[in-house]
C-alpha positions as CSV (number, residue, x, y, z in Angstrom):
1,X,114.9,91.2,38.0
2,X,117.1,93.7,36.1
3,X,116.4,97.1,34.8
4,X,118.1,99.6,32.6
5,X,118.0,103.3,31.6
6,X,119.5,104.7,28.3
7,X,120.2,108.3,27.7
8,X,121.8,110.0,24.7
9,X,123.7,113.3,25.2
10,X,124.2,114.9,21.8
11,X,126.4,117.7,23.3
12,X,129.3,115.5,24.3
13,X,128.3,112.7,21.9
14,X,127.8,110.0,24.6
15,X,125.2,107.3,25.0
16,X,124.9,106.3,28.7
17,X,123.4,103.1,29.8
18,X,122.7,102.3,33.5
19,X,122.0,98.7,34.4
20,X,120.7,97.5,37.8
21,X,119.8,94.3,39.6
22,X,120.2,90.7,38.5
23,X,119.7,90.3,34.8
24,X,117.8,87.4,33.3
25,X,117.9,86.5,29.6
26,X,114.5,88.4,29.3
27,X,116.1,91.5,30.8
28,X,119.0,91.2,28.5
29,X,116.7,91.0,25.5
30,X,114.8,94.1,26.7
31,X,118.1,96.0,27.1
32,X,119.2,95.1,23.6
33,X,115.8,96.1,22.1
34,X,115.9,99.4,23.9
35,X,119.5,99.9,22.8
36,X,118.6,99.3,19.2
37,X,115.7,101.8,19.4
38,X,118.1,104.4,20.7
39,X,121.0,103.4,18.5
40,X,118.9,104.3,15.4
41,X,119.1,107.9,16.6
42,X,122.9,108.2,16.5
43,X,126.0,107.3,14.5
44,X,128.1,105.2,16.9
45,X,131.3,106.0,15.0
46,X,131.1,109.5,16.4
47,X,129.8,108.6,19.9
48,X,131.3,107.2,23.1
49,X,129.2,104.7,25.1
50,X,129.3,104.4,28.9
51,X,127.9,101.5,30.8
52,X,127.2,102.2,34.5
53,X,127.3,99.0,36.4
54,X,127.4,100.4,39.9
55,X,124.0,98.8,40.8
56,X,124.8,95.6,38.8
57,X,126.2,92.9,41.1
58,X,129.3,91.3,39.6
59,X,129.3,88.3,41.8
60,X,129.0,85.4,39.3
61,X,130.5,84.3,36.0
62,X,127.1,84.9,34.4
63,X,127.2,88.7,35.1
64,X,130.8,89.0,33.9
65,X,129.8,87.1,30.8
66,X,127.0,89.7,30.2
67,X,129.6,92.5,30.5
68,X,131.8,90.8,28.0
69,X,128.9,90.4,25.6
70,X,128.2,94.1,26.0
71,X,131.7,95.0,25.2
72,X,131.9,92.8,22.1
73,X,128.5,94.1,20.9
74,X,129.4,97.8,21.4
75,X,132.8,97.2,19.9
76,X,131.2,95.7,16.8
77,X,129.0,98.8,16.6
78,X,132.3,100.9,16.2
79,X,131.8,103.3,19.2
80,X,134.9,105.6,19.6
81,X,135.3,104.7,23.2
82,X,133.6,102.2,25.5
83,X,133.5,102.9,29.3
84,X,132.5,100.6,32.0
85,X,132.0,101.9,35.6
86,X,131.9,99.2,38.3
87,X,132.2,99.1,42.1
88,X,135.7,98.5,43.5
89,X,135.6,95.4,45.5
90,X,137.8,92.7,46.8
91,X,135.0,90.2,46.2
92,X,135.4,90.2,42.4
93,X,135.6,86.9,40.7
94,X,138.9,86.5,38.9
95,X,137.3,86.8,35.5
96,X,139.6,87.0,32.5
97,X,137.6,89.9,30.9
98,X,138.1,92.1,34.0
99,X,141.8,91.1,34.1
100,X,142.2,92.0,30.5
101,X,140.3,95.3,30.9
102,X,142.3,96.4,33.9
103,X,145.5,95.6,32.1
104,X,144.4,97.8,29.2
105,X,144.4,95.1,26.6
106,X,141.5,96.8,24.7
107,X,142.4,100.0,23.0
108,X,138.9,101.5,23.1
109,X,137.9,100.4,26.6
110,X,138.1,102.5,29.7
111,X,137.5,100.6,32.9
112,X,136.7,102.6,36.0
113,X,136.3,101.1,39.5
114,X,134.8,103.5,42.0
């Protein structure tokens, strides 16, 4: 079961989202609804968004697909910058989205592995 936490920081114009655990479609739907509720409070064109995935296990194509869906969704919302924070691991699946992100093929995406 997955969970999430969304915070808006108006001082540095950043929306932070932390996701944890294994996400089901139900968890994904809840995240999107919570995002939409918080999104109505800001103007994405003047905000950055940060997705903390340190407690989100990226061990299958499904999880990588969710991250790619997040990027595409946030990008369509016109955030200034989109940041993903993930664990550095040699166990990563060779997913094309990660490869593209690490090779900076997205102008507004910052990928950090810690």
